[in-house]
N, C-alpha and C positions, 0 to 999 in steps of 0.2 A: 466515603473511602472504601466501604465494605464491598460495594458492587464492583469496584476496580479489582480488589483483591480476589474476588470470586469469579472474575471474567473468564470466559471460555469461548472458543470459536464455535459458532452455530452454523451448521450446514443444512439443517432440515427445518422447514418453516410451516406454520399452519396456513391453511387456505383462508387467510384473513387479511384484508387490505390494510395498508398503512395510509392513513388519510393524508391528503395534501396539506391540510391545516397543521397536523402534527409535524409532518416532514418539514414544512416551511418554518415552523416555530423552532425546530431543532437547528436548522441551517442558519437561521437568523441569529440565534444565540451563539452558535459555534463561530460565527463571523466576528465575535469579540476576541478571537484569538490574536496573538501577536502578529504583526505584519510589517514588512520592510517599508519604511517611509509612509506608513498608513495608506499604501496604494492598493492593498488587497489583490495581490497578483495571482488570482485563481479564478477558475470557473468550475462549476459542477454540472455534469450531464446526468439528468435523471431519466432512467430507462424503466418504463412500466410495460410498454407494448410487447406482446408476446413475440411478434415477428422480429422486432429489434433485438430481443433477447436471443432469438435464434441466430441472428447475424453476429451478435457479440460472443456467443458461446464458444465458437472455435478459437477465437483470439485468447481465450482463457483455458485452452486445452480441454474444452467440453466438460469442465467441472460441473456436476449436476446442479449445484446451488445457484448458478447463473440463471438457469431457466426455472428453478424451483422457488426462488425468492420473489416476493411481490415487487421489490424495488432493487434496482442495481444503480449504484452511484459511482460515476467516474470523476475523480478529482484531477483537475488539469492545472499545470503551471501555465499561466496566461498573461503574456505581455502584450497581446493584441489589443485588448480593450484600452489599456493605458496609452499605447502608441496611437490609437485612433483619437483618443482624447487630446493628446499633445498636438497631433497634426491638425486638429480642428480648433486649436486655441493658439495659433501662431507660435508654437514651440517646436523645437527640432529634437525628436526622440533619438536616443542612442542606445537602444535596448536590444539590438540584434547581435548579442554576444553571449559567451558562456557564463560570465558572471551574472548576467540578467536571468539566464535560465536557472542558475543555482538559487538566486533570490526568490524567483517565482515558485520553484519546486519546494523550497522551504516553507513559503507561505501556504501552499496547497496542502502540504503534509501537516502543518500545524492546525489548519482548518479541519482536516480529516480526523486527526486525533481528538480534537475538541468534540467533533460531531459524534464519534464513536462513544466517548464517555457519556455524552448527554443522552444518546439513544439507549445505551444500556441502563442508564439511571431510570429511564421510562419503562424498562422491562423488555425492550426490543433486543433482538439478537443480531449480531453482525459477524461477517467473516471477511477478513482482509485477504485480497487476492494479489500475491506477489507477481503474478503473471503479467501485470500491466506493463512493466518496464520491458519484459521479454518481447512482447508483441506490440509495442507502442505504435509502430508503423501501420499495422493492420487495424488497430483501434482508431487511429486517426482517419483511416478510410471509412470505416463503418459510421463513425460519429461526425464525419465531415468537419474535422477541426481545421481552422485556417492557420496561416503562417503565425509563428510566435505562440502557438498553443500546443502543449505536449501533455499527454496523460501520464500521471505519476502514481496513482493509487486507485484501486477499485474496491468498493465495499458492497457485499450483498446484505440486504436488510429485510427483516420481517419479524413476526412474532414467533418465538422459539417453539419447535415441536420435538425437542430433544434436550437432554441435559448431559452432555458428554463429560468425561473426566477432564480435569485441568491438565494441561501439559506442564512439565517440570520447568523450573527456572534456576539459573545459577545463583549462588548465594550473593548477598550484597557486597561482601568483602572482595568478591572476584572482579568487580568493575568500579570500585571506588578507590581513588588515588588522592592522598592528602598532599596538597601543595604542588607536587610535581609527579609526573608519571613514574611509577615504579615497575620496571619490567618483571616478567614472570619467571620464576625458577621452575625447575622440574618438580620440586616439592609442591609449589603452588598449583601447578597444572594437575598434579595427582590429587591434591586436596579438593580442588574446585570441580573437577570433571569425573572423579571416581563414582560419586553418587549417581550421576546421570548414566554412566556406563553400566552401573549395577542394576538399573531398572529392568525388570523382566521383559518388557516390551522392546527395549533397546537391545538386550542380549538376543532376543528372538530375531530382530532385524539382521544382526550380525550373522547369526547362524544360517538363516534361510538364504542369505546372499553370499554365503561362503567367503566371508571376510574375517580378518583377524581382530579388527578393532572397530568401534563405532565411528571413529574419525574417518575410516576408509569408506563408510557408507556415504559420507558427505563428499569426499574427494573423488571417489571412483564411480558413484552412482547418481547422487542427487545434484551436486553442483560441480561438475567436472571442469578441468581446465579448458578442454576443447569447447564445451558449451559456453563457458564464461567468456572466452575470447571471441567466439562467433557472435554472441549477443552484444558484446561490447562494440564490435564493428557495426552491428545493426543499429544500436542506439546512437552511435556517432553519425550514422547516415540519417537517422531521424532528425537529429539536431541540425544537421546541414539542411535537410529538406524543409524544416520548419523555420529556418533563418536565424538560429542561435549561434551557429559557427559557420565559417567559410570552408 
């Protein structure tokens, strides 16, 4: 439990390989994760080749850890394999729909989280790239993903060459609801978010961006309505292209 409590995102890695044997051991163990109908609706693309990292890097906004990490793992929601199995076993698959994408995405993310925990327990460092969903279409092209396969998470992996400070977290009481959901009062929001807003680094972000509140950093700069709506349209197009919705 301590390694989870102490976890932090690692963006700088030593020039030391992660062996195929270790990687496969971690992935095999991670596959004990919960899965819908025991179908294991995921695939993992392992990228080690430097030229492939060059192609992947722009899809992740050229974040340096994509090319700097020994291994890049792309976790994909995959109903292609199950569909192929059904078609070759006199069964009629009905998995080209949104529900099937959600089931496969959940499977892939459960596998991904299991893998991250196991990797960190071995002393490896990881960084989760939220850019995967933003540029899913381009990643599909680079990795040549077939119909009914969509990338949902990317992890950079390697032996840490830094020990950055941990990022803050909201208190437990801010996200636990007993029996039914209890909506938040203004007093609750003040209680839960004031410590985050008081952090010197967050106050600095607000100041240098000429904003009034930390919340405006998220709404006006990091995750704007315009960007969210545009990326939502793009993701829907990806799901159409990959056969999950019409």
